[in-house]
N, C-alpha and C positions, 0 to 999 in steps of 0.2 A: 511456734512454729518450727516444724520438724525439716530438715532438709529433704532435700530434692537434685535430681540431676538437670533441673531448668539453671541451675543457679551456676553451674559449671563452667567455664571460659574454655573451649578447644585452641589447640595449641596453634593452629593456623591462624586465630584473632587475639592471640596475646598479643601483638602491635597497639591494634584498637585498645586493648583495655590496658593498659599502661600510658596510653594517651589519653584515654576517659579517667582511671585517676587519678593522672595528674592536674587536670581540669578542675575535676573536682574537691582534690587537696587545696586548690586554690595555689599551687605553684603553679600554672600556668602551663604551653605547651606552646611548639615552634612548628608544628604542624607536619611531624615526621615522615617520610616519604615511606610510603606500605612496604613492607615484605614479606617473600612466599615463605615461608618455616617449612624443615620435614615435618608432617604430623607426629610423627611417631621417636623424632629425637627431639630430646631437648639441648636445647640452647646454647651455645657454650656462655660463659660469662666476659668473655671479648666482646659478646655479640651484644649482648643485654647492655653490657657498660657504653659500648658505641651508638645504641637505641637510645638509654637516657641524656646522652650529651646532644642527640637533634631535640627531647626536647626538653632540655633546658633542666634536668634535673637530675641529682643521683640515685643507684640502685645500690644498697648494702645487701650482700647476701649473706642469708642466716639458715646456721643447719641446725636447727632444736633438737634436744635429746628430747626424748618418750617424754620424761618426769617435765620439759621444762615447756612444754606447748600448754598449756591451759595461760601459763604467765605470755606467752607470744602472741597467743589471741587476742589478749585484754590489751596487749603494751606495742604492738606492732605497727598499727596502722596511721597510714596507709600503707597497706604492702598486699601483693602477689603472695598465697600460698599455695604450692603443689600440691596435686594428689595424682593416684594412678587410677586408672579407670580400662581395662579390657587390655592391660599392658600400655596405656599411653599416656603422656601426660597432657595432666587439665589444672585448670586452676582457680581457685578463691580470691575474690577478688574483696581485700577487706577496709574499709571507712571508718571504722571502728568501733567502738561497743559503748552497752548501756545497759549496767548492769553484767546479768548474766547471757543476755544478748549480745550476740556483734549483726553488725549494719553490715552486707553483702550487697555489692553492685552485680546486679546481674546482667548476660550479655544484650536483653531486651532494655537495658537501660535504665531502671525500673530498681531503686535498694528494697531489700530485704529483711526482718528481723530474725534472725535463726538462732536457735540454741547454742552459746560457746561449745556446752558439752556435746550435741552432735556433731559439731564439725574438729571436735580431739577427736571424735568416734573415728569419721572417715578420714584423718587424715592417720591417725593410728591405725590402721583397719592393713594396709599392706604388710608392715612389721609384724603384725599382732598373727598374720595367717598360720603360724605354725605352731607359735606356743599357745596360743587360745586354744586349740584343739584337744595337747595335753593337758593345762588346768580343765579344761570342761569332760575330760574322760574322770581325773582326779576328783570332782564334783559331783559327779554322776551318781555317787551313791548316798550323798550328803543331805537328809532330811529336813529341811527349812524349807523359808517361805521363797518363792523367785525375787523378791528384793535384796533380800537376805544375800543367798548365791551370789546374786551379779553385782555388791559390793565385794564380797569376798573372790571372786573373780578378777575383779577390777585391783583391787590390792595388790592381788598375786602375780597382773601383767604386770603391773606397776613396780612388783621388785623385781621379777626377773628381764624386763625390754630396761628400765629405767636410765641407763647408761648412755641407750642406741640412739646411732643419729637417726633422723627421718631425714625427707626431703629436700633439696635444699629452696628456703624460700626468700622472697627479698621485698625488704623492707623500702619506702620511696623517702625520699627525704629533698627538701630544693636546694638547690647547687648555691655551694658562698658567693658568688655574684650575682645572685638574684636580689630584689629589693627587699630596703628595710624591714619593710612593714610584711612584704613573706615572709623573714627570717623569724622576725621577733613574734609573729601566730598570735596567742593569747598574752601574751604581756602587758598588752598596752590598755586593754580590757583590765587586768587584775591590778595596776596601776593607781585607774582610775576607783576600785574595787578600793584598793589601800586609803587612796587619798578621803573619800568621802565617809570611810569606818572612821579615820583620824581624828578627821571636822569634829563630828560625832562625841568624840572619845572626849577631845579638847575642851568643846562647849559642858560636857558631866562633869569634865576635872573643873572647870571654871564655875561652874554652877555650886558646883561642892565648897571651893574658896571662897565665894558669894554668901552662902549661909552660914556658912564658920566663921567668919569675920563679923556678919551682921549680928551673929547671936553674941560673940564676944565686944563686939561695941557697947549693944544695949547691957551687958553686963545682969546678964543670963541666962540660959542656953531650955527654954521650952522642948518639952516633950516631943509635939509635931514638929519641930526645928531639928532635934535631934535626929528623927525617924528617918526626917527629908535627908539626911546628909549621907545616913547610912545607905537608903534606897542608890544615891546616886554614886556612894563607890560600890554598891553591889552590881550595879548596874554596869559598872567601868571593865569588871571583872571579863564579860565574855567576849566583849567588843577588842579588849587588848591579846586577848588569847585569840582570835581572829587574824588582826592584823600582825600578829605574831607570824600564825601561821603563816599567811599572806604574803609575808617580806620576806618569808622563806623558799616560796615556790618563786616567787617574782627574781629571789636571787640564784635559784637553781637552775630557771629557765637563761635565764640574761648571761652568766656564768658559764653556761656550756656551752652559748651562741657564741660567748666570747672565746674559750678554747677551742671551739671549730674555726674559727672564723683566723685565729693564729697560727693554726697547724695551717690552713688552707695555704695566708701567705707565705709561712717558709715553705712549702711541697712547691711553689712558685716562683722563689728565689732562683737563680739561674747561680751554677758553681762557682766561680767567678764574686759571687758576692757571698757568698761563705765562706771562701776562702781567703777572700782580704780582710774579712773581720778580725779572726781568730779566736780560740778554742773560750778566754775569756773573757773575749766583751761577749761571747752569743750564751755563756751560761750569767755573764750577769744581768741582759736581757729578758734573759728565761725568769729569775727572781724580779723582776720589773716585773712580769706580766703577773708573779701569782702578787705582788702590792696592787697590782689592776684589777684585780678579781677581785678580792678579797678586801678592800678598802673603798673602790671606786664605787661598788652595786651598795657596799653595806653605809656608809659615809653620805654616797651621794645622794640616797633614797632616804636616809634619816634625818641628811641636811633641805632634804625640800617640804620636808613635813616638819620641820622646826622652823622653815619659813613661814608657813600656811599658821603654827602655831600663832606668828606674831604679828597678820591678818587677823587672825580673829582673837586677839590680844589689842589690837587698836579698835576695833569696833565697838568691843567692850569697854575701854579707854574713856571713848568718846561717851560714853552713857554714865561716867564715872564723875566723883567732884575735882578731878582733873582738865575733866573736859579736854578740849582741845588744845593747850600747853604738853597733856602728857603725850596725846598722838603725834603732837608736831615732835619730842623729845626721841620719843620713840622710832621717827623715821630719822632723824638726825644720825641716831644711836645705832641705827642697823646700817647707812652710809657708813659710820666709824667702822663697823665689824666688818662692812666690805672691805674698808680700805685695808684692815688689820691684817685680813686673810691674803689681800694682794700681793704686802710686803712678805708674808710666811710663804707665798710659791714662790716667789723671786729665789729667798733664799732656798727654799726647800728642792728648788729645779734646781742650784747651783752645786746644793746636795749631794742630787741622785748622779748628776754626770761627774762628780769625784770620786762619786762610789762606783760607778760604774769604771773607772778608769781605777781605780784601787784593783779592783775583785780583777779585771784583766789584768795589771803586771803582778798580781797574785799566784793566779795562775799560770802563767810565762814559766815567771822564776819556780813555780811547783813541777812543771813538767822540764824544765832544762834543771830541776837542781844537780843533777850528779854529776849533767857536763858543766855545770858550774864550782863547784866542788876541785873536779878533777883541771879543769881547764885556767881558773883566774887563783891569784894568791889570796889571800885568808883578808889583808885588807881591804879587798873590793869588792868582795864579798856580798855586802850593804852596802854601795857606792852609791846610789840613786834613790832608796829606800828613805831615809830620815828624810831628804824635801818634801819628797810626797807626801809622807806620814802629817808634813809638820802643815802643809797647807790643806792637808782634808781637815787636820783638827779645826784649823780655821776657821773652814768650812760649815764646819759642825756647827762650832760654838758660836757662832753669829746666827744659824738657823734658831736653834738652843732658845737664845733668847730672843727670836719672835716666837719662837711656840709659848715662852711664859707670857710675855706681854696678850697674846690671844686666850689663854688660857683663864689668866689671873684679873690683865684688866677690864677685859669684856663684861662678865654678869658681873663682878664688882662693882664696875662704874655704872652701871645701868640701875642698880638698885638704890645709889645716891642719890642719882636723877631722876628715878620715879618716889621717891620721898622730898625732894628737896619741889618738885613742880604742884606738891598739895599744899606747899607752905600759903604762897596768895589764899586758897581756899579756904584755910580757917583762918589766917589774918580778916575778909571780907565777912565770915561767918555765914559759906555756903557748905561747910561741911555737916555733913548729918549722917545718920549712921548708915542710912540703905546706900548713899553715893558715894561713905567711904568704902563698904564691904566692895561695891562696881569694884572700884580702881584699887582695892588692896585685892581683887580673884585676878583681872587682868595683867597690873603687873609683876604680881606673881607665876603665871601663864608666861610674860613675855622671861620674866628670871630664867624657868625653866629652860626657854625656847633660846637662850642666848647662851646659857651653859651650856647645853646639848650643841649649838652650832658650833663654842669655842673646837667640841671637839672630832666634830664632822668635819669642818672647813681646815685640821689641822690633817685627816685621813683625805681629804679632796684636794689637798694640794700634793701632799705626797702621791696621789692617783696620777695627777693629771700630769705631774713631773714625771711618774715615770710613764706614761701616755705618750710623751715626747719619745721616749728612748726604744720602743715598739711600735709608732704609729707606720713606719714604711713595711713593717708587718701586715696591717690590715690594709694599707695601700697595696701592696703585691695582690691581696686579692681580688682589685676589679680586673687586672692582666685580662686581656681574654682570653680564652682558652680555643685549643683550634682544632673543631668538630668535626670528625670525620668524614672527608666525601668520599670517598668510596663505598662502590655499593655494599651495604650489610650482609650481604650475602658472600663478601671477602672474610667477611668476621666467622663464617661460621665453617668456611671449607680448610681444608689439612696444608699446609705450607709445605708442598713440595714441589713445586717447578714455579722458576722465574719467568715473570712477562713481560720483562720489559724488552726495549727492540734491541735485536741483535741475542735475546736472552741472555742479556746481561743480568748480574740479580742488582749490583749496585756500579754506579754511572757517574763520575765527576766531570766535569768539565769547567776549566777557569774557577777552580776556586778556591778562595783567601780568606783568611782571618788571622786579625789581630787583638790579641788580651787588650784589657783595658789598660790605659796611663799607660800604655806604650807604645812608640813612634813604627815602629817597624815591625812588619805582618812576621806570625812565626809561618806561615803557610801562604805563600804568596803561587797562583794559578796554575794547582796542584790538578793534575789528570787523572786518572784510574779506572779502571773496569776489571769486576768482578764477578765469575760465571759462578753457575750453580756446581758444587765441586771441586770448588779450586783450595789448594792450601797453601796457604802466603806465607811466607817467612818476610816479618820488614824487620830490617838488623839499620841502628843508627843512633850515633854520638847522645851523651844526655844533651840537653837542651836541645835537640835539631827538630819539636814538632810531632814524635812517637802517638806521645800522649794525646798529644793537642788533636793532633785527627782521628783519634779513636773517639777521645768523646763527641767529634762531628760525625764521627760513622754511625754511632748507637744514639742521635739525636739528643746529647748532652746540651752543646752547643750548636747553633745555626750560623752557617757562613755567613760574611761580613760582603763576601763577593761570589759571583758563580751559580753555578747547578752541580745538584747534589740529587741523584733520584735512586732510590728503591723500586725494583719491578718496573721500573719507567717512570712512577712517577714520583712527584714532589713531598715534603716533610710536612706540609699543611692537607696533603691528601689523606695521609693516614692519620696524622694525627700525634698530642706525644705519646700516648699511650700506644697505640697502633706500632705506629715504627718501631718503640723499643721489644714490642713482641717479636716482631723480625729480628731486631736485631741486640742482641746483647753482648754485654765485655763479663769479663773478667780483671778490677783497674787492679793497681800497682799494691802490693801488699799494704804500704801505710795507707790507701785509702779506702782500703779492704776489711770488715770488721766480722767481729764472732758477737752475737748477741747471748745474751744473760738468758737462752732458752732450753730447748730441748737441741740433739743434733737432728733430729728429724724438719726440724723448725727452721733450722740455719738454710741446713740443703732447700727446704721450700718455698723459698723466701717468696721468688716469681713464680708460685703456683699458687693452688686455692688454699684457704686455711680457713677451717678446719683440714687437716687433710686426708684424702681417703685412703683405704687401703689399697687399694692399686697403685697410687702416689707413691706411700711411704714405704710397699715394699720396690718399687720401682726405684729410689732415688735408695736403697740399699745394695739391690743389683752394681748401680755404679760405683755406691763406697766398697765395693767389694772386687769391682776391677780396679779401683784406681789403689790397691793396697790395702783400703782401711778395715779389710775384715777382722782382721787379730786386734783392732781397737775395738770394734764396735762387739767383739767376743767379752773384750777385758773388762767393758762396763757393765756395773751391774743392772740397769735400766735398759741396756742394748740401743738402739737409735732412738729410743724416747728420755735415754739420761741428759739433765741437764748440762749445759757445756757453759761456756765464758767466763767471766771473773768469780761469778760465784759457785761455781758447777766445775764439773771435771775441765783441767786444765792440757789444751793441746799446745803439740810441739809447733816450734816456725811449719816444718813442713808436713803436718797434718793439717794444720790449718791450709796452706797451700790447696793443698789437694782439696781440701773441704772445697773450698774458691770454686775450685773446678768443677767441682760434681754440681753445687749450686746453678753452674753460669748453663752447662748443660743441660740438668732438668728444665730450663726454660723453654726448650724444645724451639729455639730460635734459629730460622735457616744463617743467618753468619752468624757464629761464635770469635769473639776476640779475645785474646789471653795476651794483656800489658804483664811480662816479666812473671809470668806463673809459672817455670820452672827453674826458678832463679836459685830458690833456695833447696830444692833434689838433688840427691845422689844421683851420678850414672844410672844405677841399676832402676830405682825407684822413677827415676825420669823418662826413663824405655816405657815402662809399666801406663804412663800417664798420657804420653803422648799414643799409646796405642789404643787407648780407651777415649782418648780424644777424637782421633782419628777413627773413631766405629760407630761415634754415635752423632760428630756435630756435619751438618748436610756441606758446610762450606766452615772453612776456618783460618784467620788470619791471627801469626804467633808474632808476641812483637818480642825483641828481646837485642840486647847490645852486643855489638860484634864481637 
């Protein structure tokens, strides 16, 4: 089926398209209120994110390159792809793909299969307009078939336009707080396939043990038995390959979900929660999260498969010479395995806690190493380290002992018990070749399972102990999101005027705030009024609450009491993202950072990325106004030069001006600069102040007296 215009959703029906896409994808919808859109103007990212919050989903912007478009069409679903018709934005609603076909949701609520090639041609049409005419002119004199000419044309266009960006598309994903069934998607079905496949594989393995054992007990190996044994081994190869493939897919899906949930939980932590933990403890928890992902998925899945093997082995043993005596022994030994695994988990948990503590101490001492060398006498440099290392060593020794017991005692002990339970059968004369072969197959299958369980339970113990350290991050995901209650039209308007009562941009009455673990409030019964166009200088001593007030105004913290209004509306009306889009700040130098990316990336952190040409030009213009033009000209890559830890190193004053530019480029109504001019010389500070006054609608400068 080829493409036609009936597959396109006009811009004014984009809200309906997004809602239907959420329902079709199984993510649900909250019945977002319809919103009128200008049919000629592409909605802003703020509007898209606000509408997604109302639907209970997330929309991720994707700006595909010309050459990447086929991959996006195959893997981006569910998504909306933007095209231009008659210079107006329209959308294709992508539900999925089947081979070379894509499933599109049409405006009449039907689903159509459309060639992915036709969709790619449509999305590339706008970008090809000028280049295609030149290529066609070059190929006009080529004497070849239409098919070959078309292939050459596509190759030439791909060569010329491959790195150019197309229109922004949007991938839809479930919100991190969605139900487990929604987040897991196809993972449960994949797990069922793995279990069924593994059961078949174990039965084939047990059958091969039985055939080989029976032939050995009969003291001869006939050709038929040998051929049957080879057939069973050969049949297990494709099943093993399929199991490994499915296990890899399962681990990728669940591992990716775990990382997304951890990231979502970290982003919901408050500044106080992050600050109180310390850098070392957070670094230790990052390592623990890697342990959980690598070991819990691998060890957990394989432990389940090993327990399945034990169940199959029990059924086989019931048919063998040992009968129910062997089955009972297998059950008892399984209980022993669980007991040993429990002891191992307790030791592992203590060791994980000790490891995080040691990591925290190490990092904190590394960060303050130069201060310690300068301030402490040599004999006190390592005063507290030896006792803590000794305690960690003892904890490690206990854990190693538990690990040895689990790894060596469990499989070896079962083999001895399995052989002892066959003694009554020999004594009573019930042992014949067929039943002994069955018992042999069941015992060897159980031996393999116990051998694997000894390893997998160690991994599970480590993963479970590590999970204790990151569980609070996953709990943070369930914290309710603030869905904006303002009309969606306010997300598309330009922020040019204050609409609060009396014309106030910010208004506070009776505002108070107290830090955790402190009895006295930092701010008590605070009142203020800020109008558009105000230029405010906020002075005060260290510890007087200046930075706390900044964090309240920017939405990083919520007042414990009182009222704080922006344009006459409270924090919950705008939502977290909406409030921070309107009020932004450059934090103090020690709380602001330069990332190991390009200068443009660091400047446009609060804007869209990949950045448009207009955004990059605006960033370069503000840098020149701040006196950073010479710096950019010296860089080999200009504004695209990598900076930070692995790139071009900036001076203290250059970093300060970068932070100022980053804040101004967010286009907020109120800009707050927290001691941003402290590291600048008087001449450079004058240049920076003039730039701020030219670009900030309203500004608060925080400084010491």
